[in-house]
NULUM-374666 format. One record per residue (C-alpha): residue in one letter; x, y, z negated. Coordinates in steps of 0.1 Angstrom, whole numbers, plus 2048, in hexadecimal, padded with zeros to 3 digits. Last residue first. Example, Ala and Ser with C-alpha at 12.3 -4.5 7.8 and 13.67 -1.06 7.14 Angstrom:
% residues 2
S8897F57B9
A87B7D37B2
END
This chain:
% residues 743
R807BAD623
R818B9563B
L838B99627
Y827B91606
G817B71614
L838B66623
V849B6B601
S82EB575EF
S830B3A608
L856B39605
R853B385E0
N83AB1B5E2
L84FB095FC
F86FB0C5E7
G862AFE5C7
S83EAF65C3
E81EAF35D8
R800AE95C3
I7F4ACB5B0
S7D4AD359D
G7D2AE857D
S7CEB0958F
S7ADAFD59D
R7A2B0A5BF
V77DB0C5C7
V76CB145E8
V749B225E7
V734B25606
P714B3760F
V6FFB2762B
P705B22651
S728B1564A
K741B1F665
E75CB33653
A75CB22631
V759B00641
N776B07658
M78CB1363C
A784AF6625
L78BADD640
A7ACAED64A
G7BBAEF627
F7B6B0860B
L7D5B1E60C
K7DCB1B631
R7E5AF7637
R7F9AE164D
L81DAED647
F819AEF622
S80BACC61F
E7E6AC6619
E7D7AC75F6
S7B3AD15FD
A79FAED5ED
G77FAE35DE
L75CAE45EC
V73AAF45E5
V720AFA600
M701B0F5FA
D6DBB11602
H6D7AEE610
N6C8ADD62E
R6DEAF0647
A6FDAE4634
E6F7AC1641
I6FEACA665
L71DADE65A
I72BAC1646
E726AA8662
R737ABF67B
L755AC5664
V75AAA065E
D75BA95683
R766A7167D
G744A63672
Y731A53656
N71BA67640
V719A6361A
K6FEA72604
A6FBA735DE
W6DFA845CC
S6DCA9A5AD
P6C0AAA598
I6D4AB5579
G6C8AA5558
A6EBA9954D
M6E2A76559
S6DDA8557B
F700A9457A
E710A73573
K6FBA6158D
S707A7A5A8
I72BA7459D
S727A4E5A0
E716A505C2
V732A645D0
D74DA4D5C2
E73AA2E5CE
K73CA3A5F2
G762A395F0
D768A1E609
P74BA1C622
K75FA26641
D763A45657
M758A5B63A
V745A7C635
R73CA84611
F720A96601
F715A9B5DD
T6F3AAC5DE
L6EAAC25C0
N6C9AD35B6
L6CEAF25A2
G6BAAFB582
F6CAB1C579
K6DDB15559
L6E1AEF55C
A6EBAF2581
M703B0F579
S715AFB55E
R718ADC574
I723AF2592
I740B0157E
D74DAE0572
L748AD1594
G75CAEC5A4
K779AE558D
K778AC0599
I776ACC5BD
H79BAD65BA
P7A6AB25BF
G79BAB25E3
S77CAB05FA
G771A905E8
Y74FA9F5E1
L743AB95F8
I727AC85E2
L707AD45F3
V6F3AEA5DD
N6CDAED5DE
R6BFB0A5C9
I6CDB2B5D5
N6B4B475D3
E6C6B585B6
P6E5B595CD
N6D5B745E3
R6E6B70605
D708B74615
I71CB645F9
R73EB58606
A74FB4F5E5
I773B465E0
M777B385BD
I798B385AB
D7A5B2658C
S7C3B3A57F
E7E8B3F585
A7E5B565A3
E7FFB545BE
N7F0B435DD
V7CCB4E5D6
V7D7B725D1
P7EDB705F1
D7CFB64606
I7B4B7B5F6
T7C4B9D5FE
S7CFB98622
G7AFB8562A
F79FB64626
F7B0B55644
F7CDB6C649
Q7E1B74668
S7C5B73682
R7A8B7966A
K787B66666
K769B7965A
G755B6963F
R752B86627
W765B7660B
G761B7D5E6
L77BB735CD
I770B645AC
M78AB5E591
L784B44576
S78EB3D552
P79EB5E552
K7C2B64546
L7BBB8953F
E7DEB95543
A7EAB7E55F
C7C9B83572
T7CDBA956F
D7F1BA757C
L7E6B9159A
I7C9BA95A2
T7E0BC75A0
R7FBBB75B5
V7E2BAF5D0
V7D3BD25D0
D7F5BE45D3
H7F5C0A5D1
S7E0C0A5B1
V7C4C1B59E
A7B2C0058B
V78DC06584
E783BEE568
A763BDD55F
E753BC9543
S736BB1544
D71EB9C52F
V704B93548
G6DFB9453D
K6D1B9E55E
E6CABC1552
K6EDBC3546
L6F9BBA569
Y6E8BD8578
R6F5BEF55D
L718BE2564
V714BE8589
D708C0B584
R725C1256E
I73CC0558A
E72EC1E5A2
E732C3A588
R757C31583
R75DC325A8
E74FC555AB
R763C6158D
I783C5159A
F783C605BD
P78EC835B6
K7A8C7659D
A7BAC5F5B5
M7D3C795C0
E7E2C7859D
F7EBC545A3
S803C5F5BE
A7FDC5B5E4
V817C515FE
W813C2C5F6
P7EEC2D5FF
L7D6C2C5E2
T7BFC0F5DA
L7A3C145C1
V7A2BF05B5
N782BE35A6
L785BC858B
I765BBA57C
Y769BA555D
L74BB8E558
K74AB80534
S745B5B531
N729B43528
L733B2E546
A710B2F554
R70EB5454C
S730B5B55D
V726B4757C
M704B5957F
G715B7B57B
A72FB72596
Y712B685AD
D700B895A6
I71FB9D5AD
L725B8A5CD
N701B915D9
R703BB55CC
N71EBBE5E5
K71ABE45DE
L73ABE45C9
N74EBDC5E7
A772BD55DC
I76DBBA5C3
P785BA85AB
L76EB92596
L77EB83577
V76AB6A563
V775B6B53F
G76FB51524
T793B4B519
K795B6F50D
K7B2B8750E
E7A9BA84FE
M79CBC2516
L7B6BD6528
K7C9BF1517
G7C4C15520
A7D8C2653C
E7F2C40532
G7E9C6353A
V7EEC7555B
T7F4C99553
R7E1CBA558
I7ECCDE55A
E7CDCF455A
T7C6D0457B
R7C8D28587
G7E5D31570
R7FBD3F58B
Y7ECD425AE
L7F4D655BB
S813D6D5A6
Y821D4B5AD
C81CD4E5D2
V830D6F5D2
L84BD5F5BD
G84DD425D6
L853D5A5F3
L86FD6A5DF
I87ED475D8
W87CD3E5FD
V88DD5E607
G8A9D585EE
G8ADD355FB
A8B1D4261F
K8CCD59612
W8DDD3D5FE
S8DCD2561C
V8E9D40633
P907D4461D
E912D22629
F935D1861E
S93ED35606
Y91BD345F8
L91DD0F5F1
S933D155D3
V916D255C0
A902D055C2
L920CF05B7
Y925D06598
I8FFD05590
N8FFCDF591
L91FCDD57D
I913CF3560
V8F0CE455D
G8FCCC055F
L918CC6546
V8FECD352E
P8E8CB5536
F905C9D52F
L912CAC50F
P8F1CB14FD
F8EEC954F4
L90AC7B4F4
P8F3C60502
S8D3C68516
R8B6C57505
F89EC3F517
R87BC42509
K863C374ED
E863C554D6
R850C6C4EE
L860C8D4F6
N857CAF4E7
N871CB14CC
S878CD64D2
Y89DCCE4D4
R898CB14EC
L880CC5501
K898CE2505
I8B6CCD50D
L8A3CB7525
S895CD5537
A8B8CE453C
N8C2CC454E
V8A2CC7564
L8AACEC56B
A8CDCE4577
F8BECC858D
T8A8CE259D
L8C5CF95A5
L8DACDC5B3
F8BDCCF5C8
F8B7CF25D6
L8DBCF65E1
S8DDCD25EF
S8BFCD9606
A8CECFA612
S8F0CEB619
A8E2CCD62C
V8CDCE4642
Q8EACFC647
S900CDF653
I8E4CD1669
P8E0CF167D
F8C0D06678
F8A3D0F68F
L892CEE698
A898CDA678
V88DCF8663
V86CCFB677
I866CD6673
F86DCD864E
I854CF3648
A837CE565D
S83CCC364E
T839CCF62A
A819CE1632
L80BCC3644
I813CAB627
S805CC360D
F7E6CC7623
V7E1CA2626
P7E3C99601
T7DCC74607
R7BDC605FF
T7B9C56624
K794C5B627
R78CC7160A
S7A9C87612
V7B9C955F3
D7B9CBA5EB
S7D7CC45D5
F7E6CDD5EE
F7C2CEA5F3
G7C3CF95D1
P7DCD145DA
L7FED105C9
F809D135A5
G7E7D07598
D7F1CE6589
R7E1CD25A5
G7F1CE75C0
M813CE25AF
T80DCBD5AD
F803CBB5D2
A822CCF5DD
V838CB75C8
R827C995D7
S82BCA75FA
S850CAA5F5
A854C865E8
L840C76604
I852C8A61F
T872C7F60D
A86AC5A60F
N862C5C634
L880C7063D
A897C59628
S888C3A63A
T88CC4B65C
T8AFC58656
S8BDC37648
F8ADC20662
L8B9C3767F
G8DCC3A670
G8DFC1566B
F8D3C1068F
G8EEC2669B
M907C15683
I900BF3693
I8FDBFF6B7
I91BC176B6
G930BFC6A5
A927BE26BF
G936BF96D9
G958BF76C8
M95ABE96A5
F972BFF691
I975C1D6A9
K950C1D6B1
A948C1A68C
A95DC39687
E948C4B6A1
I928C40691
V934C4D66F
A93FC6E67E
L91EC7668F
E912C90676
K933CA367A
K948C96697
E962CB1693
G964CAA66E
L96AC85674
F987C8C68C
I996CA5674
W993C8B658
S9A5C7266E
N9C4C88670
G9D3C8C692
S9D9C726AE
Y9BDC5D69F
E9BBC39691
I99DC3867A
G99EC2065D
G9A7C37640
I98EC53644
S96FC3E64C
T97AC22636
F97CC38617
V95CC4C61F
V948C2B623
L957C1B604
L950C3A5EF
Y92CC3C5FB
I926C175F5
T931C1A5D1
V91DC3A5CC
T8FEC295D8
V900C095C4
L908C1A5A3
L8EEC365A9
S8D2C1D5B1
L8DBC09592
F8DBC2857C
I8B9C34588
A8A9C12588
K8B4C0B564
P8A9C2D558
I887C29569
T880C0555E
K884C08538
E86FC2752F
P85BC2254E
S84DC00544
K83EBFA567
I843C15580
E825C27591
E824C4657A
A84AC4A57F
A848C4E5A5
T857C715A4
A871C6458C
I87CC495A5
L87EC655BF
D898C755A8
Y8AFC585B0
G8AFC665D3
E8C6C845D0
F8EAC795D4
A8EDC7F5F9
I8E0CA25F3
F900CAA5E0
T913CA8601
L917CCD606
G91ECD65E2
M938CBA5DF
A948CC3600
T94CCE75F5
I95CCDC5D4
V974CC45E7
G97DCE15FF
H985CF65E1
F99DCDB5D5
G9B5CE45F1
K9ADCE5616
P9C4CC861F
F9BDCB65FE
F9CAC92604
P9E6C9C61C
T9EBC80626
F9CDC68624
N9CDC60649
S9F3C5B648
V9F0C4062E
M9D3C30641
N9E8C2E660
EA04C1C64D
P9EAC02642
N9E3BF7666
R9D1BD6667
F9C5BD9643
I9B5BFB64A
A9A3BEE669
N996BD1655
L98ABE863A
G977BFC654
A966BDD662
I95DBD263F
I94FBF4637
F93ABF6657
V92BBD4651
F924BDE62D
L912BFE63A
I8FCBE8651
A8F3BD1634
I8EABEF61E
K8D4BFE638
I8C2BDD63F
G8BABD861A
T8ACBFC618
I896BF4636
V888BD5626
N882BE7605
E870C03617
A858BEE62C
K83EBEC611
G83BC1160A
T837C2062D
A825C0063A
E806C09625
S7FFC2663C
G7F0C4462A
V7E1C57648
A7F5C7663F
N815C63638
V815C5265A
T80CC7266B
V829C8565B
F83FC68665
F836C6B68A
I838C9168A
S85BC9067B
I866C76695
V85BC8D6B1
V86ACAC6A1
A88CC9B69C
V88CC8F6C1
M888CB36CB
K8A4CBE6B3
A8BBCA36C2
L8B3CB06E5
I8BECD26DA
E8DFCC56CB
G8E6CAF6E9
S8E5CCD700
I8CDCD071D
F8D3CD2743
S8EDCB7745
P8D7C9C736
A8DAC92711
L8CDC6E70C
N8EDC5B703
L8D8C406F4
M8EBC3D6D4
E8F7C616D2
V8D4C706D9
V8C3C596C1
Y8DDC5F6A6
S8DAC856A9
G8B4C846A7
F8B5C6E688
G8CDC85677
L8B7CA3680
A899C92670
Y8ADC89651
L8B9CAD64D
S897CBB653
C888CA4638
A8A3CB1620
V895CD3627
T873CC861A
Y882CB65FB
A896CD55F1
F879CEC5F9
W861CD95E2
L87CCD85C8
M880CFD5CA
W85BD055C6
G857CEB5AA
S874CFA597
L868D1D59D
F845D14591
A852D05571
L868D2456C
Y84AD3B570
E836D26557
P84ED2953A
F865D0C533
A866CE8526
Y845CD8531
K845CE8553
V86ACDF558
Y863CBA555
S845CB856D
F859CCC587
G876CB4585
G860C96590
G83CCA0598
A82DC7D596
E82DC79571
P83EC61559
I847C7A53E
S85CC67524
S86DC4E53B
S86FC6A555
L880C8253D
E89AC69530
A8A4C5B552
Y8A3C7D563
S8BBC8B549
M8D3C6E54D
A8D1C72573
T8DBC9656F
F8FBC8C55E
L900C70577
T8FDC89593
V91DC99588
I92FC78587
G923C6D5A9
N92BC8F5B7
L94EC8A5A9
A952C6A5BD
F944C795DD
A95BC975DB
V979C815D2
I973C6C5F1
A96FC8D605
G993C945F9
P99EC82619
G996CA362A
A980CBA615
E96CCCF62E
G96ECB964D
A96BC9A638
A94ACA7629
I93CCAF64C
G946C8C658
T936C7A63B
L917C9063C
V901C7F656
F904C5A64E
I90AC5D628
G8EFC77623
A8D6C6A63E
G8CAC50627
I8DBC3B60C
M8CDC515F1
A8A8C4C5F9
G8ABC275FE
I8C0C225DF
G8A6C345CA
M889C215D8
M89DC015D6
T8A2C075B1
A87DC0D5AC
E873BEE5BF
L88CBD85AD
T884BE658A
G85EBE158E
L845BF65A1
S81FBED59D
R813C04582
R7EDC00581
L7DDC21575
E7BFC12563
V79CC21561
R786C0E548
V761C0E54D
E74FC1052B
S73DBF1520
M717BED522
END
């Protein structure tokens, strides 16, 4: 019996990782902080954003090298713990957790402010600020619940939301540029003087808005889920920074340059604070601007809030796993497979912060802790490089050690500069660090630090492999049938069981469930060995079961893939949200099997001959099974006229000559489905091929195949051959896209 492999299936490519970084950066930062930055730096806010882009590039270089060498879920905390003594590792995780948590407060407050402004909700007896805080609490509770229950929508909708945010900002930029071109003299006056508060104002704005440039670090926190991390992570980090910084500069430029105001436009923006961008849009586009940018702000704050709850809870989970926090921080719910306590602890902190602190202090506190953490990350790269503790195959930061040294110096400098703007942030930060030291003294060293290793290689590619992706390992009827097929085809049976994690969970959170799942599969392998089936198995830990099945199919290149179906018809999907897209995209022969009884008792098989070109593949399989297990075959066809009867008789004779008991039967009538279902009652199984109907008329297998599969009184097998004519070109791509969106 072969050992059960456990594979951590990386499902994120360059596009997904890049959109993750862009989505996190183009969040509340640009919508909420543009006005606050303009109020501090005047037109020099453009310089502040540009310099922040340069400063954060130094740290991005360090993140790119470290994450491509240490692809773990803890982000900056994971890097520091390898480079420095234990107390510094704890301190980095503690600060990073707080930075993400307070960022959640900023995004929630931004959402509340935009809702109140858009809907003009504030009544006379309550201030808009208090009402915005109340709305912030409501949206926070909603997204905490979504993350705690592990909703699949949280991950799959992120790319769509990010695309909408970018489109909305481009509408704003075009409208602002149009305003500038209409009145260039106004732009000149708006940018004069350029540094009304001196360069010190630029430095303050840099520290205050630095939170708008965190986000690419979320790519690092998802490193264990990214394909080819040594190549994909650096590329995604730099692409996300390039896109984001470009958009930031255009938004700030048009906001300051396009507004017609009796005084200086930067004063107007500073007075409007977190609502400055929506007020600028109102000037550029009138009422439509409020609606467009209002929805942009809502999209941005909610997606950033969701992503940051995910990131902060992962950091808390990792610290609990490594013994720096109480063990219950690393407990994962058996039902939702999410770190519920870490999510709830994070939410309690950021909701309290949102309720009792103004938005400027929240932004300052979050930026402060990101700056301090990023300084430690840069220092970690220097230490690990000189100690030669990084893997050889990785991205390498150029001009080492220049960039990480500059990263350390500039991050600390900006952090110190924030004291003059919001001393409360430093004081609150000091309290948080003292509290962390107390926790460290209580829980340090309780658990051995562990890492997620690289997955082992799949079995060598073989032409004689039958792939069985199966969710329910107790479905022995399906397992028995797959075993019979593999024995008949003289092939190895490869069982794939996907341990699916919600998008909010990291691979490390799967560890409590892997041992149990491995034992279940070992029982299956022992069972198959007793029946003489050559089998191998894999537990694949993944966020995307469809992608995992397709990737495994591409790697193994099986001669046949068997997909089990329970027989329940769905509203959106016929065979189900997993089977439908797999069937539509997989490049292999596929068999959908509805096996609701012991297949070893199947003797009489009804074959719907003429049900489409795919039946030829079915005949190859049935021929082998009939010879191996002594099946009796009836080739059946329903016709409205005699033409074609000879084909059925010919194939029956061919099988009989091969020593397989075979009969031909032709019924005449127009209700094909009814005739098939009546005949099926006299047999133990029905086999048919997929039809080749047009895209608009069929769902994967055609109307007849679907109806037979659903209504047959006996087990049904539907076969689709990869070698037959399939959809191509635009319709095939459209079908695949629609299948993905429905998932």
